C-alpha positions in Angstrom: 64.7 11.9 -13.3 65.0 11.7 -9.3 63.5 8.7 -7.5 62.3 9.2 -3.9 61.4 6.1 -1.7 59.5 8.2 1.0 58.8 5.7 4.3 56.7 6.5 7.2 55.9 3.9 9.9 55.5 0.9 7.6 53.8 2.8 4.3 56.3 3.2 1.5 55.6 4.8 -1.6 57.8 5.9 -4.6 57.7 9.2 -6.2 59.5 10.1 -9.4 60.4 13.7 -9.9 61.9 15.9 -12.7 64.9 18.0 -12.4 62.6 21.2 -13.0 60.6 20.5 -9.9 61.4 21.7 -6.3 61.7 20.9 -2.8 58.2 22.2 -2.1 56.4 20.3 -5.0 58.1 16.8 -3.4 56.5 18.0 0.2 52.8 18.7 -1.7 53.1 15.5 -3.3 54.1 13.4 -0.2 51.0 15.2 1.6 48.7 14.2 -1.3 49.7 10.7 -1.6 50.0 10.2 2.4 46.5 11.9 2.7 48.1 14.0 5.6 45.8 16.9 7.3 49.0 19.0 7.4 49.6 21.8 5.1 53.3 21.4 5.3 56.0 18.9 6.2 59.7 18.6 6.8 61.6 16.1 4.7 64.4 13.9 6.4 66.6 12.3 4.0 68.2 8.8 4.7 71.2 8.7 2.0 74.2 6.8 3.4 77.0 9.4 2.1 76.3 13.2 1.6 75.5 14.1 -2.1 78.4 16.7 -3.1 78.9 18.0 -6.8 80.8 21.1 -7.9 79.0 24.2 -8.4 75.6 22.3 -6.7 73.9 22.4 -3.3 75.0 19.7 -1.3 72.2 17.0 -0.3 73.1 15.8 3.2 71.7 13.0 5.2 69.1 14.6 7.9 66.2 17.3 7.8 66.5 19.3 4.8 66.6 23.1 5.4 63.5 25.0 4.7 65.4 27.6 3.0 65.9 25.5 0.0 62.4 24.7 -0.9 61.9 26.9 -3.9 65.2 25.8 -5.5 64.7 23.3 -8.4 66.3 19.8 -8.1 68.8 20.7 -11.1 70.5 22.9 -8.5 71.7 19.7 -6.8 73.7 17.1 -7.8 71.1 14.4 -7.7 69.8 13.8 -11.2 69.3 9.9 -11.8 69.9 8.9 -8.2 67.5 6.9 -5.7 67.1 9.0 -2.7 65.5 7.0 0.5 63.5 9.8 2.8 61.1 10.1 5.5 58.9 13.1 6.6 57.6 14.9 10.0 54.2 16.5 10.1 54.3 20.5 10.9 51.7 22.3 11.9 53.1 25.7 13.0 54.9 26.5 9.6 53.4 27.8 6.3 55.9 28.1 3.4 56.7 31.3 1.7 54.6 32.2 -1.4 56.1 34.4 -3.7 54.1 37.7 -4.6 53.2 38.7 -7.8 54.3 42.0 -9.0 51.8 44.5 -9.7 52.9 47.1 -12.6 50.8 50.2 -13.0 51.1 51.6 -16.4 53.1 50.6 -19.0 56.6 51.6 -17.6 58.0 49.0 -15.2 60.4 51.0 -12.7 62.5 50.0 -9.6 60.7 50.8 -6.4 62.8 50.1 -3.1 60.8 48.1 -0.7 60.8 51.3 2.0 59.0 53.4 -0.8 56.6 50.8 -2.2 53.7 51.8 -0.3 53.8 55.0 -1.7 51.8 55.5 -4.7 52.4 59.0 -6.8 49.0 60.2 -6.2 49.6 60.6 -2.6 52.9 62.8 -2.9 52.5 66.6 -3.1 52.8 68.0 -6.5 55.5 70.6 -6.8 55.0 73.0 -9.8 57.5 75.6 -10.6 57.0 78.8 -12.0 60.7 79.9 -13.6 61.6 82.6 -16.0 64.3 81.6 -18.2 65.0 85.5 -18.8 65.7 85.9 -15.0 69.4 86.4 -14.5 69.0 85.2 -10.4 67.3 81.7 -11.5 69.7 81.0 -14.7 72.9 83.2 -14.3 75.2 83.5 -17.1 77.7 80.7 -17.4 80.8 83.1 -18.9 
């Protein structure tokens, strides 16, 4: 369990989060608790020293990178700690929302990103009429 002490101006609130939650979940909780009119905020950490654990993300003092919003807190080494933070309101940024994958049919196959807009119905059909007894199409191997 991680305890965040959120301070903005003279208002201070305490939020406890489990390791499965993400930084984006924390930001949404802060927006709800402080009744903000913004859809997104930037979190600024006020830890005394950076928290560094082998094989985990560093949790440094200052503005937390937006690129780490979707990673759960168990990827950091902050379990069982109390972390003081503050935040800045941001009106010109929306977080990345994961898209759901639509699978057509019962088989799921990998489609590279540059071919995702094409569907199989839009491709021209190629019908081949081959004669297995024709020596030009199927020459002898020996």
